[in-house]
N, C-alpha and C positions, 0 to 999 in steps of 0.2 A: 868223652863223647855223650852228648845229649840223646834222648830217645827222640826228641823233636829235629835232629838234624836231618838234612836232605841234600840231595845233590842235582845238578843239572843232567837231565837225561837226553833231551833234544832241543833244537832250537829251529825256528822258522822265521824267515825274513820276507818283509813286504816294502815296496816302495811307492808312496803317496805323493805325487806331485801337486804342488799348490802354487798359484799366481797371485801376486799382491794387487791390491786394488788401487794403491798408490805406491811409488817407488820409496824405499827405506835406504837411507845413506849410512854406511858403515865406515868411518874414517875416510879413506880415499876412494872407496868403492860404494857401488849402489846396488841394492838387492831387489828384483823384480819377481823372482820366482824362488822356491826352494823344494827340495826333495825332502819328505819326511820318511824316516826310517822307522817302521813298526815291526815289533818283534814279539813272537810267542814262544815261550820257553816251557817246556814240561819238568817239571821235577818230581823226584822219587825218594821216598824216605828207605830206611832199612828193612822195613816191612813189605816194600814193594808197593806201597800206596803212591797213586799219581796224583798230581794237579797241574794246571796250567795257569800260566800268568802272561801279561802283556806289558810291554813298554814301548814308548815312542819319543823320538827326538828329532827335531828339524835339523838336517845337515846344511847348517847356515855356513856356506863356503866362505864368503867375504869376511865373516867373523873368525872363523877358526883358522884360516889359512890366507892372511892377507899376502898378495903376491902379484907379480907381473905375469905369471903364467896364466894362461887363458882360463877363464871360468869353466868352460866345458871340460877341459883337462882335468882341472882340480876336483870337479865334481864326479866326473868318472872314477877318479882315483878313489875318492871316498867312499863310492858305492862298491867298487871292486874290494875294498879294505874290509867293508862291512860284511861281504860275502865270505871273505876268509875267517872273520870272527864267527860266522854260523857254525864252521867247523870246529874252531878252536874252543868255543864255549861247549859244544856238544862233546868234546873229547876231554874235558876238564872234570876228572873224576874225583872231586874233593867233596867229602861230607861236611856239613857244618851249617851254622846259621849264615844267611845271604850276605852279611855284613863281612863276615870271615872269609867266605868263598869270593865276594867281590874284591876284598883287599888283597887276597893271595893272587887272585887273576891278574890285577892290575901290577903287581910286584914281580910276579915270575913268568907270565905269559905274554902280557901286552907289549912290553918294552922289546923282547925279542922278536915277537911277530911283526912289530912295526919296523925294527932294524932289517929284517929279512926281507920285507915288502919294499924298503926303500932302496935297498941293494939291486933288487929285481927291476927297478925303475930309474934307471941312471939319466934318462932323458928328461926328467922332471926334477924340480926341486924336492927336498925331502918332505914328507908329510910330517908336520910337527906334532909334538905330543898332545897339544890342546886338540887338535882336529882328531888325533886317535881316541882320546877320551870321549868326544861327542859321538864318534862311531861306536864305542863300546857301551855308552850309557843306555840305550834302549834294551840291551841284553841285561844289563845290571838291574834296571828298573823291573823288567819282566821277571828276573830271579826274585827280588823282593816281593812283587805281587804273588807270584806262585807260592812262595813259603806261606804267606799270609792265607792264601786260598787253602793250601793243604792242611792247615790247622783251624781253618774257620774262624780266623782272628783279624782284626785291623792291624796292619804292618807295624804301626807306631806302638802298639802294645807288646811287641816281641824284642825290643831294643833294651833288654835288661837280662839279669842274671838267670832268669827262669827259662830262657831260650838261648842264650849265648853261651859258648864254652869258656870264653876268657874275658877279663875285663880289659878297659881301654889301655892299660899299661902295656899290652902286648902289641899295641898299634902305635901309641903316642909317645913322644919324648919331650918332656917340657922344655921351656927356654932356660939356659944356663944362668940367667939373673933373677930367678924366682924360687920360691920354696913350694913347689907344686907337684902333688903325686897324682898319678891316674890309676894306682892300685885301689882296687875295690870300687872304682868308678865305672859306670855304663852309660851308654848314651841317654838313656831316659834321665840321668841325673842332670843334663844340660838342656832338656827339651821342655817346652810348655805342654802339661798335661793335666787335664784334658785340653784339647786345641780349641784356639779361637775360631768361631766360624764366620765372624764379619771382619774383614780386613779393609782398611783403608788402601786405595788402589792407585797406582802411579801411571800418569800418561805419559807417552813418548812424544816430545817435539823433535821430530827429526830434522836433520839439516836442510832437507828440501821441502818441507812442509810449508804450506802458505800461512801467514799469521794474519794478514789483513786482505782485504778485497784487491788492494793495489798489487799484491803478490800473484794473484791468480792469472794464468797464462791461456785459459780456455780450454784445456784438455783435461780438466778435473772430472771425476767420476759424476754422473748424473745418476744418484740412487737415493736411497733413504738415510744414509749415514752422512754425517758432517763432513765438511772440508777444513773450513777455518777453526783456529783453535778456540775462540770465544763461543762458537756453537757446540764444540765438543764439550766445554766447561758447562755450557747452560743444559746440554741435554742429559750428562752423565754425573754432574754434580762435582767434577774433578777438582781437587784442591792440591794435588801433588803432581808436580810437573817435572819430568827428567829431560833435560836440555841437551840434545847432541850438539858439541861444539866441534871446530876444526883443529884447534891445537897448533895451527902454522899461520894464524891471522888474529892478532890479539884484538884488534879492532872490531873485527867482525864478532869474535866471540863475547867482548864486552857488550857491543850493541844487542846481541841476539838476548842475552840475559836480561837486559833492560827492557827490550821489546815485548818479551814474554811477560815479564813482571807487569807492564803497563796494561796488558790484556787481561791477566789474571786479577789485578788488585780490585777492580770494581765489583768482583763475584764474591768477595770475603777473604777472609785469612788463607793463605796458600804457603806451600813449600816448594823449594826448587833443588834439583840435585844437578850438579855440572859434570857432564861425561865428555872426556877429551879423546876417548878410544885409542889410547897408546901413541898418540902422535906428537907428544911433548918429550923434549929431551932435557931440558933445563928447568928447575923448580923455579926460578926467577919469572919464567913466563907465567905461571900460574899465580905466584904471589903478587906480581904487579896488577894482574887483572883483580884478584881480591882486594888488594890494597887500594886501587882506585874506586872500586864499588863500595868499600867502607867509607871513603872519604867523600864521594860524590853522589853515590846512590845508597846510603845506609839501609834503607827499608830492603832493597834488593840483596844486599849482603847478609841482613838478618835472617831473610827467607832462605838462604842457601843452607839445606840441612847437612849436606856432605858433598866432597869432591870424589869423583870416581876415575880410577885408573887413566891418569894423564900420561903415564911414562910406558916405554916399551914393556911388553908382558914377559919377556925373558929376563927375569931378575938375575939370574946366574950371570949373564953376559952383559947386564946393565945395572950394575950395584950402585944406583944413584941414591944420595942421602936426601931423604924427603921430610925431615924433621921440621925444616921450615915452613913447609905447607901445612902439615898437621898441627903446627902450632896455631894456625888461623882457623881451620875447619877439619872436622874429620875426614880422614882421607881412607878411602875403600879400595882394596885390591879387587879386581874381577878377572880379567884375562890371565893376570898373573898367578891366581890362586889355583894352580892345577891341583894340588895337594896341601895337606896340613904341613908338609915340610917347607913348601913355598910361602905359606902364611907364617911359618916360623921365621924364615928369611926375611919376608917383609917387614916383620914387626922390628927386627934388628935394624932395619934401614928407616924406621920412622912412620911405617903405615900404621893406622890406629884401627882398622876395621877390614872386614872381607864381605864380598858381595858374593853370595852363594848361588850356585845354579845346578839344578838337577841334571842338565845336560852334560855335565862332567862326572856323571853317575851319582846315583843315591848314596852309594858307600862313601864316595869321596867328599861329597857335600856333608854328610853327618859327621865324618871324622874331622873335617875341617871346622864345622861349627862347634864340636866338643873342644877342639883345641883353643880356638878364638875365645869362646865363652870362659874357659878356665883361666885365660890370661887378661880378661877384663877388656878384651876387644869387642868393638860393635859389629853387628851383623846386620846384612840386608839379603833379601832374596831377590834376584834380578832375573827377568825374562830373556828367552832367546825367540821373541815373538812366538811363543808356543801355541799352536793350534791344536785342535782335536784332542786325541788322548793325552798328548804332552802337557796340557795345561793341569792336568788333575794332580800328579805328584808335585809339580811346581808350586801350586797354591798351598798343598798340604805342608810342604816343607815351611813355607812362610808361617802357616798357622801353628806350627810347633816351635818356632826359632826365635820368639820375642825379638822381632827385628826392630830397628830404629824407627820404621813407620811402615807398616803393612808390606805391600808386595808390588812389584812393576807387573803389569799385564796389558799387553798392547796388540794381541793377535786381532782383537775386535776393531782395531784401527786400520791394519794392513791387509788381513783377509778374513773379514767377518763371516761371510758364508761358508767358509771351509770348514766350520765347527757345527753346522746345523744339527746333524743326528746327535752329537754329544750335547749341544745346548738343549735339545728337546727333552733330555733327562736332567740336566743341571743348569737350568736358566741363569741362576745367580751366579755361576762359574764363568759364564761366558758373556754376560752382559753386565754392564757396570752401571749401578744406580746409587744415588746420593753419595757418589764417590767411594763406594765400598763394592767388594765382591762378597756373596753370600754362599758359602760352602755347606750349608746345612743338608743338602740332598746327596753329598757324599757319604755313603754308608755302606756297611758291609765288611767282609773280609779282604784282605789284600789292600790295594789302594781305594777300595769302594767305587770302583768305576761303574758298576752295575751295566756291563757291557751287554747282557742279554736284552736289555731294553733300548739298546741303540740301533738303528737301522744303518749300519755302516757297511757298505760294499767294498770288500778288500781286492777282490780278484785272485789271481794265482800268486802264490809265493814265488819270489825270484830265486829263492834258495832255502832247502830243507836237508837238515841233517839229523838222522835217527841215531 
C-alpha cells in the first residue's frame, strides 16, 4: 500500500439537460437532446485528508443503447442506474490509485449491479454493458480528478510506479501470438509526456447535415454558426472530416464520401474517416465501397485515413473476420472496445486499431490504450459530442495518446452555447481555430479544470450519498 492511496468517501450526482442546435443522426436513430451526468466525488486518504473531484459524461442514449424501446424509457433507465451508482461508489471501500480502484469497481461491482438492475426491469430490454460503462464514467473521471486534487498534481503525472501499487501485468494479458510482457510497465510508458497542447481536430459530417444549398430545407438555425460544410471549413480551418455513413445503402455511402471530398478539396489537403456506426454485417459491403473509390475516385480513397466500426459492437456474438477490410485501410474499433479484453479479441479478428473514449471510463480508456500500443495497434480519441466539463478529459486523453491524427470534437457543431461558462476559461478547447484545438489553458491539479473560474450553476443534486 502506498502512502498516496485514497478511497472514495462520498458521491453526488447532477443531471444537466442539453438540446442540440441541429439534429445528429446515430445509425438508425437521431439525437436532438441529451442528459449530461455530472458527478462530484470526495476522496479520503489514510490520514483523513479529503479532496473533491468532478467528472461528466453525456448519456447519449442512441449511441449506448440502440433499440426499438422508446427513447424516454431508455433515458429514464440510464438516469436511474446512475442513481444506483452513487450508492455503489460511496460504499466501495477500496484504497489505492484511481486506476486500481476503477478497475476493481468495473470487475467486481459494475457487472453485478447491472445484472441486478436488469432483473428488476423485466419490461425493458436489458441495459447493455456499453451503456453501463457510460453511466459509470463520470464517477470514474471524478475519482481520477479528486486523486490529483488530493496530491496537488496533474493526474497524468500519477500513472507511474511512484503512485501506483502494481504494474500493468496485474491488469493486462498480452495476446497469445506475441512475446510481450507488461511486468514493470506502467501507463506512463505508453503515454506522450509532456502532452501536446495543439491538436488537429476532426469535424463530424452527420448523416442529416446539409452539404450544399440544395440540401437546405428552410428550418436551419439562424445564428452566428455555420450550417453548410464549406462554411464550417472556412471558419474553423477544418482539414479532418469524419463522415457518418448508413451501412445499409452502399450507393448513398459512396456518394456521400465523394460529395464531402468535392467540398473539402478546394480548401486544401484533407483527411477523411468513414464511420458506419455498427450497421454492417458483411465485410464485402465495406470492401466494395473502398475498391470502387480506389478505382474511380483515387483521391478520395487516399484521403481516407481509417474506417471506424462498421460491424456490430458485440464482438462475442458477432465474430466476423475483418482482415479483408484492414488490408485496405486501418480498421478501428469504437463501440466494440468496451475494455482491453475486447480490443484483444478484436485484434484476433483483424481489427488494427481502437478509437478510445473517456465516456467508457478514464480507467478503461487508459488500459485499452496501453494494450493497443504494446501490440502495435493504432489509436484515435473519439468524441461523444462532449460539451461542458466532459470535453476536458476527452481532449487530454488525445493529447497524451499519440493518435493517428489529433482528436474528434464536435460539440461546437451541435450545442455550441451549452459550454459557454467552460469556454470562458478555456476558449481554445471549445472553439476550433486553424483546424486545431488549443489546450494550453488546462492547468493545475487533477484534470486542470479550473472550476472556480467557471460560472456554472448546477442546481440541486438528484442524488447524494455520504
